[in-house]
C-alpha positions as CSV (number, residue, x, y, z in Angstrom):
1,M,-19.7,-5.6,35.7
2,T,-18.7,-8.6,37.6
3,A,-15.0,-9.8,38.1
4,A,-15.3,-12.6,35.4
5,E,-17.0,-10.1,33.0
6,T,-14.1,-7.6,33.4
7,E,-11.7,-10.4,32.7
8,V,-13.4,-11.4,29.4
9,K,-13.6,-7.7,28.5
10,A,-9.6,-7.5,29.2
11,L,-9.2,-10.5,26.7
12,L,-11.2,-8.9,24.2
13,D,-9.3,-5.4,24.7
14,G,-5.9,-7.5,24.3
15,W,-7.4,-9.2,21.3
16,S,-8.3,-5.8,19.9
17,G,-4.9,-4.3,20.9
18,A,-2.8,-7.3,19.2
19,T,-5.0,-6.9,16.1
20,R,-4.6,-3.0,15.7
21,S,-0.4,-3.6,15.8
22,K,-0.9,-6.7,13.6
23,D,1.1,-8.7,16.3
24,I,0.5,-12.3,15.6
25,D,2.0,-14.0,18.6
26,R,0.1,-11.7,21.1
27,L,-3.3,-12.1,19.2
28,M,-2.8,-16.1,18.9
29,S,-2.1,-15.9,22.9
30,H,-5.7,-14.9,23.3
31,Y,-6.9,-18.3,21.5
32,A,-7.2,-21.8,22.9
33,Q,-5.3,-24.5,20.7
34,D,-8.6,-26.2,19.7
35,A,-10.4,-22.9,18.8
36,V,-12.9,-23.0,16.1
37,Y,-13.1,-19.6,14.1
38,Y,-16.0,-18.9,11.3
39,D,-14.7,-16.0,9.3
40,L,-16.2,-14.0,6.4
41,V,-13.8,-15.7,3.9
42,A,-13.6,-19.4,2.9
43,P,-13.7,-22.1,4.1
44,L,-16.5,-22.4,6.1
45,R,-14.4,-22.9,9.3
46,F,-10.9,-22.7,10.4
47,N,-10.0,-25.5,13.0
48,G,-7.3,-25.2,15.7
49,A,-4.7,-22.2,16.6
50,D,-2.4,-23.1,13.5
51,A,-5.2,-22.8,10.9
52,I,-6.4,-19.6,12.7
53,R,-2.9,-18.1,12.9
54,R,-2.6,-18.8,9.0
55,N,-5.7,-17.0,8.2
56,F,-4.7,-13.9,10.6
57,L,-1.4,-13.7,8.5
58,R,-2.9,-13.8,5.4
59,W,-5.5,-11.0,6.6
60,F,-2.5,-8.9,8.0
61,D,-0.8,-9.0,4.8
62,T,-3.5,-7.3,3.0
63,W,-2.8,-4.2,5.5
64,Q,-0.4,-1.0,4.4
65,S,-1.5,0.6,7.7
66,A,-2.1,-0.2,11.2
67,I,-5.8,-1.8,11.4
68,G,-8.2,0.3,13.2
69,V,-10.5,-1.5,15.6
70,E,-13.5,-0.5,17.5
71,L,-16.0,-2.7,19.3
72,R,-19.3,-0.9,20.0
73,E,-22.3,-2.6,21.9
74,L,-20.3,-5.1,23.6
75,N,-22.5,-7.7,25.7
76,I,-20.7,-10.0,27.9
77,L,-22.3,-13.3,29.5
78,V,-20.5,-15.6,32.0
79,S,-21.5,-18.6,33.7
80,G,-18.6,-20.4,35.6
81,D,-15.6,-21.1,33.4
82,V,-17.6,-20.1,30.2
83,A,-18.2,-16.9,28.6
84,A,-20.0,-15.7,25.6
85,A,-19.7,-12.0,24.3
86,F,-21.6,-10.3,21.1
87,T,-20.5,-7.2,19.6
88,L,-20.3,-4.9,16.8
89,H,-16.8,-4.9,15.4
90,R,-15.7,-1.9,13.1
91,T,-12.3,-2.3,10.9
92,S,-10.5,0.4,9.3
93,G,-7.2,1.5,7.8
94,T,-5.6,1.5,4.3
95,L,-4.9,-1.8,2.3
96,K,-1.8,-2.5,0.2
97,D,-3.6,-1.7,-2.9
98,G,-4.3,1.8,-1.6
99,R,-7.9,1.5,-0.8
100,E,-9.2,2.9,2.4
101,V,-11.8,0.8,4.0
102,D,-14.2,1.1,6.8
103,Y,-16.6,-1.5,7.6
104,W,-18.6,-3.1,10.4
105,V,-19.0,-6.7,11.1
106,R,-20.8,-8.7,13.8
107,A,-18.8,-10.8,16.0
108,T,-19.5,-13.3,18.7
109,V,-16.9,-14.7,20.7
110,C,-17.0,-17.8,23.4
111,A,-14.2,-17.9,25.8
112,Q,-13.2,-20.7,28.5
113,R,-11.5,-20.1,31.7
114,S,-8.3,-22.4,31.9
115,D,-5.1,-22.3,34.0
116,R,-4.0,-19.5,31.4
117,G,-6.8,-17.4,32.3
118,W,-9.8,-16.8,29.6
119,L,-9.0,-17.9,26.2
120,I,-11.2,-17.8,23.1
121,K,-12.7,-21.2,22.2
122,H,-14.7,-20.3,19.3
123,E,-15.1,-16.8,17.1
124,H,-17.8,-16.2,14.4
125,I,-17.8,-13.0,12.3
126,S,-20.6,-12.2,9.9
127,V,-22.1,-9.4,7.9
128,P,-25.6,-8.9,6.9
129,A,-26.7,-9.9,3.3
130,D,-29.5,-9.3,1.1
131,L,-30.7,-12.5,0.1
132,K,-32.6,-11.4,-2.8
133,S,-29.3,-10.2,-4.8
134,G,-27.0,-12.4,-2.9
135,R,-24.9,-9.6,-1.9
136,V,-23.2,-8.7,1.3
137,I,-24.2,-5.5,2.9
138,I,-20.8,-3.8,3.9
139,D,-21.9,-0.6,4.1
140,A,-24.3,-1.0,7.3
141,V,-23.6,1.2,10.4
142,P,-24.7,1.1,13.8
């Protein structure tokens, strides 16, 4: 791994740790103010750090437990001050309604180096779908 790739991996590791502990301030320190986030839930996009913060707070509020996070098949590409990473992302734990969840999504993260280090400028989360039935496939595993 190059030094820049190691720095981007550290960004993603920091993101994972903040998500596990539901530490919103630490999590948001990894995002640029003008970041754009495409999530599994509506609306189509969350524009800016304030909207992304509200979305994460909404999501954190659905969890009874800490949030299990695992990244697998992480790929990082860096060119100058821009980086892209794509990975399979596992989320697990107990929701406030008592349900145990364990699911995988696909994640793409675009980051840019700034005077504050690497910051997430764009994130895209998706799940596979069966287009005939119109249903998402939440039980797919790598």
